[in-house]
C-alpha positions as CSV (number, residue, x, y, z in Angstrom):
1,X,-26.8,18.1,-74.4
2,X,-24.7,19.1,-71.4
3,X,-24.0,15.5,-70.5
4,X,-22.8,14.8,-74.1
5,X,-20.4,17.7,-73.9
6,X,-19.0,16.4,-70.6
7,X,-18.4,13.0,-72.0
8,X,-16.7,14.2,-75.2
9,X,-14.5,16.6,-73.3
10,X,-13.3,14.0,-70.8
11,X,-13.1,14.3,-67.0
12,X,-10.8,17.0,-65.6
13,X,-9.9,17.0,-62.0
14,X,-8.2,19.8,-60.0
15,X,-5.9,18.2,-57.5
16,X,-4.0,19.7,-54.6
17,X,-0.4,18.4,-54.8
18,X,2.3,18.4,-52.0
19,X,5.3,20.7,-52.8
20,X,6.7,24.1,-51.8
21,X,8.6,26.6,-53.9
22,X,11.7,27.6,-52.0
23,X,14.1,30.4,-52.8
24,X,17.4,29.6,-54.5
25,X,19.5,29.8,-51.4
26,X,17.1,28.0,-49.1
27,X,18.6,24.9,-47.5
28,X,18.9,23.2,-44.2
29,X,21.8,21.6,-42.3
30,X,21.4,18.9,-39.7
31,X,23.6,18.2,-36.7
32,X,21.6,15.2,-35.6
33,X,22.7,11.6,-35.8
34,X,20.2,11.0,-38.6
35,X,20.7,13.8,-41.2
36,X,18.4,12.3,-43.9
37,X,15.1,12.9,-42.2
38,X,12.8,15.2,-44.1
39,X,9.2,16.1,-44.6
40,X,7.4,16.2,-48.0
41,X,7.4,19.5,-49.9
42,X,3.9,21.0,-50.5
43,X,2.5,22.8,-53.5
44,X,-0.9,23.1,-55.2
45,X,-1.1,22.4,-58.9
46,X,-3.6,21.3,-61.5
47,X,-4.0,17.6,-62.4
48,X,-6.1,16.2,-65.1
49,X,-7.8,12.8,-65.7
50,X,-7.4,12.2,-69.4
51,X,-10.2,10.3,-71.3
52,X,-9.0,7.5,-73.4
53,X,-8.4,8.2,-77.1
54,X,-9.2,11.9,-76.6
55,X,-6.5,14.5,-76.9
56,X,-6.5,17.3,-74.3
57,X,-4.3,20.4,-74.5
58,X,-3.1,22.1,-71.2
59,X,-1.1,25.3,-70.9
60,X,2.3,25.2,-69.3
61,X,2.7,28.4,-67.4
62,X,5.8,29.8,-65.7
63,X,5.9,30.3,-62.0
64,X,7.1,33.3,-60.0
65,X,10.7,32.2,-60.4
66,X,10.4,32.0,-64.2
67,X,7.4,34.2,-65.2
68,X,8.4,34.4,-68.9
69,X,8.2,30.7,-69.5
70,X,5.2,29.7,-71.6
71,X,4.1,26.6,-73.5
72,X,1.6,23.9,-73.9
73,X,1.3,20.1,-73.7
74,X,-0.9,18.0,-76.0
75,X,-1.8,14.9,-73.9
76,X,-3.6,11.7,-75.1
77,X,-4.2,8.5,-73.1
78,X,-4.3,5.5,-75.5
79,X,-3.8,1.7,-75.0
80,X,-2.7,2.1,-71.3
81,X,-0.1,4.8,-71.9
82,X,-0.3,8.6,-72.0
83,X,1.6,10.4,-74.7
84,X,2.8,14.0,-73.8
85,X,3.9,16.4,-76.6
86,X,5.5,19.4,-75.0
87,X,6.2,22.8,-76.7
88,X,8.0,25.5,-74.6
89,X,9.3,29.0,-75.1
90,X,11.4,31.6,-73.3
91,X,13.6,29.0,-71.4
92,X,16.8,30.5,-69.9
93,X,19.8,28.6,-68.9
94,X,19.2,26.8,-65.6
95,X,22.4,28.4,-64.4
96,X,20.5,31.7,-64.3
97,X,18.6,30.3,-61.3
98,X,21.8,29.5,-59.5
99,X,25.0,27.6,-60.2
100,X,23.6,24.5,-58.5
101,X,21.1,23.9,-61.4
102,X,22.3,22.3,-64.6
103,X,19.1,21.0,-66.3
104,X,15.3,21.0,-66.5
105,X,13.1,17.9,-65.8
106,X,9.5,17.3,-66.8
107,X,7.6,15.4,-64.1
108,X,4.3,13.6,-64.0
109,X,2.7,13.6,-60.5
110,X,-0.1,11.2,-59.7
111,X,-2.8,11.6,-57.0
112,X,-1.4,8.6,-55.1
113,X,1.8,10.7,-54.5
114,X,3.9,8.9,-57.1
115,X,6.3,11.1,-59.2
116,X,7.8,10.1,-62.5
117,X,10.9,11.7,-64.2
118,X,9.5,11.9,-67.7
119,X,12.5,13.4,-69.5
120,X,15.3,15.9,-69.4
121,X,14.4,19.0,-71.4
122,X,16.7,20.7,-74.0
123,X,18.6,23.8,-72.9
124,X,17.1,25.9,-75.6
125,X,14.9,29.1,-75.7
126,X,12.3,27.2,-77.8
127,X,11.8,23.5,-78.3
128,X,9.4,20.6,-78.9
129,X,9.8,17.2,-77.3
130,X,7.7,14.1,-76.6
131,X,7.5,11.5,-73.9
132,X,5.1,9.0,-72.3
133,X,3.9,8.1,-68.8
134,X,2.1,5.2,-67.3
135,X,-0.3,7.5,-65.4
136,X,-3.8,8.5,-66.7
137,X,-4.5,11.1,-64.0
138,X,-1.6,13.4,-63.2
139,X,-0.2,16.9,-63.1
140,X,2.7,18.2,-65.1
141,X,5.5,20.3,-63.6
142,X,8.9,21.4,-64.8
143,X,11.7,21.8,-62.3
144,X,15.3,23.0,-62.3
145,X,17.5,20.2,-61.1
146,X,21.2,19.8,-60.2
147,X,21.4,16.8,-62.6
148,X,19.2,14.8,-64.9
149,X,19.0,11.5,-62.9
150,X,17.2,12.9,-59.9
151,X,14.4,10.6,-58.6
152,X,12.5,13.3,-56.7
153,X,11.5,16.8,-57.9
154,X,13.2,19.7,-56.3
155,X,11.3,22.7,-55.0
156,X,12.6,24.9,-57.8
157,X,9.4,24.6,-59.9
158,X,9.6,26.8,-63.1
159,X,6.4,25.8,-64.9
160,X,3.2,23.9,-64.2
161,X,0.1,22.9,-66.2
162,X,-3.0,25.0,-66.2
163,X,-6.5,24.6,-67.8
164,X,-6.9,26.5,-71.1
165,X,-9.8,28.8,-71.6
166,X,-12.8,27.1,-73.1
167,X,-11.9,23.7,-71.9
168,X,-15.1,21.8,-70.9
169,X,-15.4,19.1,-68.4
170,X,-16.1,18.2,-64.8
171,X,-13.7,19.9,-62.4
172,X,-13.2,18.7,-58.8
173,X,-10.8,19.9,-56.1
174,X,-8.9,17.4,-53.9
175,X,-5.6,17.2,-52.1
176,X,-2.8,14.9,-53.1
177,X,0.7,14.4,-51.7
178,X,4.0,13.4,-53.3
179,X,7.5,12.9,-52.0
180,X,9.5,15.8,-53.1
181,X,12.8,17.4,-51.9
182,X,12.0,20.4,-49.6
183,X,15.5,21.8,-50.0
184,X,17.5,19.1,-48.2
185,X,19.4,17.7,-51.3
186,X,18.3,19.2,-54.6
187,X,18.4,22.9,-53.6
188,X,21.4,25.1,-53.1
189,X,22.8,24.0,-49.7
190,X,25.4,26.5,-48.7
191,X,25.5,30.0,-50.2
192,X,29.4,30.1,-50.1
193,X,29.7,26.7,-51.8
194,X,31.5,26.7,-55.2
195,X,28.4,24.9,-56.7
196,X,26.3,28.1,-56.1
197,X,28.3,30.2,-58.5
198,X,27.2,30.0,-62.2
199,X,29.8,28.4,-64.5
200,X,29.2,29.0,-68.2
201,X,32.6,27.6,-69.2
202,X,32.1,24.0,-68.0
203,X,29.6,21.8,-69.8
204,X,26.4,21.3,-67.9
205,X,26.9,17.5,-68.0
206,X,30.2,17.9,-66.1
207,X,28.6,20.2,-63.6
208,X,25.7,17.8,-63.2
209,X,28.0,14.9,-62.5
210,X,29.8,17.0,-59.8
211,X,26.6,18.0,-58.2
212,X,25.3,14.4,-58.1
213,X,28.4,13.3,-56.1
214,X,28.1,16.4,-53.9
215,X,24.5,15.5,-53.1
216,X,25.4,11.9,-52.3
217,X,28.0,13.3,-49.8
218,X,25.3,15.6,-48.3
219,X,23.0,12.5,-47.9
220,X,25.8,10.9,-45.7
221,X,26.5,8.3,-48.4
222,X,30.1,8.0,-47.1
223,X,28.5,6.4,-44.0
224,X,25.6,4.5,-45.4
225,X,26.5,3.8,-49.1
226,X,30.3,4.0,-49.2
227,X,30.8,1.5,-52.0
228,X,28.3,3.2,-54.4
229,X,29.7,6.6,-53.5
230,X,33.3,5.4,-54.2
231,X,32.3,4.1,-57.6
232,X,30.7,7.4,-58.6
233,X,33.9,9.2,-57.4
234,X,36.1,7.0,-59.5
235,X,34.0,7.6,-62.6
236,X,33.8,11.4,-61.9
237,X,37.6,11.4,-61.6
238,X,37.9,9.7,-65.0
239,X,35.5,12.3,-66.5
240,X,37.4,15.2,-64.9
241,X,40.6,13.9,-66.4
242,X,39.2,13.3,-69.9
243,X,37.3,16.6,-70.3
244,X,40.2,19.2,-70.1
245,X,42.1,17.3,-72.8
246,X,39.1,17.3,-75.2
247,X,37.5,20.8,-74.5
248,X,40.0,22.4,-77.0
249,X,39.4,19.8,-79.7
250,X,38.2,21.0,-83.1
251,X,35.3,18.6,-82.8
252,X,33.9,19.8,-79.5
253,X,30.3,18.6,-80.1
254,X,31.4,15.0,-80.7
255,X,33.6,15.1,-77.6
256,X,30.7,16.2,-75.5
257,X,28.6,13.4,-76.8
258,X,31.5,11.0,-76.1
259,X,31.6,12.0,-72.5
260,X,27.8,12.1,-72.1
261,X,27.5,8.4,-71.3
262,X,30.2,8.6,-68.6
263,X,28.6,11.7,-67.1
264,X,25.2,10.1,-66.9
265,X,26.8,7.0,-65.3
266,X,28.2,9.3,-62.6
267,X,24.8,10.9,-62.0
268,X,23.0,7.5,-62.0
269,X,25.4,5.9,-59.5
270,X,25.6,8.9,-57.2
271,X,21.8,9.3,-57.2
272,X,21.6,5.6,-56.3
273,X,24.1,6.2,-53.5
274,X,21.9,9.0,-52.2
275,X,18.8,6.9,-52.3
276,X,20.5,4.0,-50.5
277,X,21.9,6.3,-47.9
278,X,18.5,7.8,-47.1
279,X,16.9,4.3,-46.9
280,X,19.7,2.9,-44.7
281,X,19.8,5.9,-42.5
282,X,16.0,5.5,-41.9
283,X,16.5,1.8,-41.1
284,X,19.4,2.6,-38.8
285,X,17.4,5.3,-37.0
286,X,14.4,3.0,-36.6
287,X,16.7,0.3,-35.2
288,X,18.3,2.8,-32.8
289,X,14.9,4.0,-31.6
290,X,13.7,0.4,-31.1
291,X,16.9,-0.4,-29.1
292,X,16.3,2.7,-27.0
293,X,12.8,1.5,-26.3
294,X,13.9,-1.9,-25.4
295,X,16.6,-0.5,-23.0
296,X,14.0,1.9,-21.5
297,X,11.6,-1.0,-20.8
298,X,14.4,-3.1,-19.4
299,X,15.5,-0.3,-17.0
300,X,11.9,0.2,-15.9
301,X,11.5,-3.5,-15.3
302,X,14.7,-3.6,-13.3
303,X,13.5,-0.7,-11.1
304,X,10.2,-2.4,-10.5
305,X,12.0,-5.6,-9.5
306,X,14.2,-3.7,-7.2
307,X,11.3,-1.9,-5.6
308,X,9.5,-5.2,-5.2
309,X,12.5,-6.8,-3.5
310,X,12.8,-3.9,-1.1
311,X,9.1,-4.1,-0.2
312,X,9.5,-7.9,0.5
313,X,12.5,-7.3,2.6
314,X,10.7,-4.6,4.6
315,X,7.8,-6.9,5.2
316,X,10.1,-9.7,6.4
317,X,11.8,-7.2,8.8
318,X,8.5,-6.2,10.2
319,X,7.5,-9.8,10.9
320,X,10.8,-10.5,12.7
321,X,10.4,-7.3,14.7
322,X,6.9,-8.3,15.8
323,X,8.1,-11.7,16.9
324,X,11.0,-10.2,18.9
325,X,8.7,-7.7,20.5
326,X,6.3,-10.5,21.5
327,X,9.2,-12.5,22.9
328,X,10.5,-9.6,24.9
329,X,7.1,-8.8,26.4
330,X,6.6,-12.5,27.4
331,X,10.0,-12.5,29.1
332,X,9.1,-9.4,31.0
333,X,5.8,-10.9,32.2
334,X,7.5,-14.1,33.3
335,X,10.1,-12.1,35.3
336,X,7.3,-10.1,36.9
337,X,5.4,-13.2,37.9
338,X,8.5,-14.8,39.4
339,X,9.3,-11.6,41.3
340,X,5.7,-11.5,42.7
341,X,5.9,-15.2,43.7
342,X,9.2,-14.6,45.5
343,X,7.8,-11.6,47.3
344,X,4.7,-13.5,48.4
345,X,6.7,-16.4,49.7
346,X,9.0,-14.0,51.7
347,X,6.0,-12.3,53.3
348,X,4.4,-15.7,54.1
349,X,7.6,-16.8,55.8
350,X,7.9,-13.7,57.9
351,X,4.3,-14.0,58.9
352,X,4.8,-17.7,59.7
353,X,7.8,-16.9,61.8
354,X,6.0,-14.3,63.8
355,X,3.0,-16.5,64.2
356,X,5.3,-19.3,65.5
357,X,6.9,-17.0,68.0
358,X,3.7,-15.5,69.3
359,X,1.5,-18.6,69.2
360,X,3.7,-21.6,69.9
361,X,0.7,-23.7,70.9
362,X,-1.2,-23.0,67.7
363,X,1.9,-23.4,65.5
364,X,1.3,-26.9,64.4
365,X,-2.4,-26.2,63.6
366,X,-1.5,-23.1,61.6
367,X,1.3,-25.0,59.8
368,X,-1.2,-27.7,58.8
369,X,-3.7,-25.2,57.7
370,X,-1.1,-23.3,55.7
371,X,0.1,-26.5,54.1
372,X,-3.5,-27.3,53.1
373,X,-3.9,-23.9,51.6
374,X,-0.6,-24.2,49.7
375,X,-1.6,-27.5,48.3
376,X,-4.9,-26.1,47.1
377,X,-3.2,-23.1,45.5
378,X,-0.7,-25.4,43.8
379,X,-3.4,-27.6,42.4
380,X,-5.5,-24.7,41.2
381,X,-2.4,-23.1,39.6
382,X,-1.5,-26.4,38.0
383,X,-5.1,-26.8,36.7
384,X,-5.0,-23.3,35.2
385,X,-1.6,-24.0,33.6
386,X,-2.8,-27.3,32.2
387,X,-5.9,-25.6,30.8
388,X,-3.9,-22.8,29.3
389,X,-1.4,-25.2,27.8
390,X,-4.3,-27.2,26.3
391,X,-5.8,-24.1,24.7
392,X,-2.3,-23.1,23.5
393,X,-1.8,-26.6,22.1
394,X,-5.1,-26.5,20.2
395,X,-4.4,-23.0,18.8
396,X,-0.9,-24.0,17.6
397,X,-2.2,-27.3,16.1
398,X,-4.5,-25.3,13.9
399,X,-1.7,-23.7,12.0
400,X,1.5,-25.8,12.6
401,X,2.5,-29.3,13.5
402,X,2.5,-29.4,17.4
403,X,3.3,-32.2,19.9
404,X,3.7,-32.6,23.6
405,X,6.9,-33.6,25.3
406,X,8.2,-33.6,28.9
407,X,9.9,-30.2,28.3
408,X,6.7,-28.7,27.0
409,X,5.0,-28.1,23.6
410,X,7.1,-28.5,20.5
411,X,6.1,-26.5,17.4
412,X,7.7,-27.7,14.1
413,X,8.1,-25.3,11.2
414,X,8.7,-28.1,8.7
415,X,7.7,-26.4,5.4
416,X,10.1,-24.4,3.3
417,X,9.7,-20.8,4.5
418,X,11.8,-19.0,1.9
419,X,11.8,-18.8,-1.9
420,X,14.5,-21.1,-3.5
421,X,17.8,-19.2,-3.5
422,X,16.1,-16.1,-2.1
423,X,15.9,-14.3,1.2
424,X,12.2,-13.6,0.8
425,X,9.5,-15.5,2.7
426,X,6.8,-17.3,0.8
427,X,3.3,-15.8,1.2
428,X,2.1,-18.9,3.1
429,X,5.0,-18.9,5.5
430,X,4.5,-15.2,6.2
431,X,0.9,-15.9,7.1
432,X,1.7,-18.7,9.4
433,X,4.4,-16.8,11.2
434,X,2.0,-13.8,11.7
435,X,-0.6,-16.2,13.3
436,X,2.1,-17.7,15.5
437,X,3.1,-14.3,16.8
438,X,-0.5,-13.5,17.6
439,X,-0.9,-16.8,19.6
440,X,2.3,-16.2,21.5
441,X,1.1,-12.7,22.4
442,X,-2.2,-14.2,23.7
443,X,-0.6,-16.9,25.9
444,X,2.3,-15.6,28.0
445,X,4.9,-18.0,29.0
446,X,8.5,-19.1,28.4
447,X,9.3,-20.0,24.8
448,X,12.4,-21.1,23.0
449,X,13.0,-21.0,19.2
């Protein structure tokens, strides 16, 4: 029995919906380069999934800013469309909420976050009106708006749907989000602005057209949608010129209807300019951020390349310094050897002279013996030098092209040592030079580069 009652009543879902109710004078200004950035408004309302071919009635209850508002909505989903028959009472002029508001709009809000402007409501204390929506699951809200062609609900919510007592069905709570204006465009922007003062002498259509253009300006349309903004300004100027001449006409109602089309054109074009400006501003901001990222990466790469170049240069300087140090030490050793040889020869000559003076008879014998000893030393020294030169030759041949000539060993650095067009050594050349320096340190001698 319970299951049957659930099926006949249809499925009802309680959904959390994104929106916030802001006070009349709440608004934000932006000094940034991208003034159109915003976050979604947040509010919790009731949403219903309507069963096909079954009529459901929900109560439309006033919010804290319009507590006297009361009404109902008879809703029926049939053949892919949902019909909404709305009855409302105790509606005051939207100007009572602030001079910025000129009309009331009925919205359908789907769980996927979509919002649909169903219709503009009559400015009457009591009325009945009917509309349709493509949604099957949605919540109903009524908002005060600056003009009738708005594409996003403002935060000035005056009524929302509620479950009636005795309604049967399955109720589930979930959270949904929709894109709404959190006070950036559709809420009073500056308390001292003329648009915040209620004006009961000017038709609401005229006020709505003015507000639509003002909102487009606030969205920076002059920068991002100049053509559309200019078109709305021209039509608004035409409307402003035509209205004063007809307001005192005996047939005021017909004149208001006559200007209704032009006023709605101004609202439509200005709202389009606002929407374009927001979209283009977002695109420009994204492009700017992407360009900033590219430039940051390029600067980082340049710094890395510069650091790498400095490191390579330091390494080359270190190799050259080691070679120069080895060369200087080899030169010092050669000089010390020559000095020692010279001292030895001098001492031997003095000794020989003394020996010749003291022992004249034994001079020839001693001279011969000395000559023999000198020959032996020379041969031994030559043998040592030849052996050392052979070891040096073999060591050098392992890393570089080496050949013997009369003047000594010739080492040829025939490969390309540096990167093309650069002052940096190739890794292979750096390794060979390092080994060459080690060999020269191990085999003292006289070298020429």
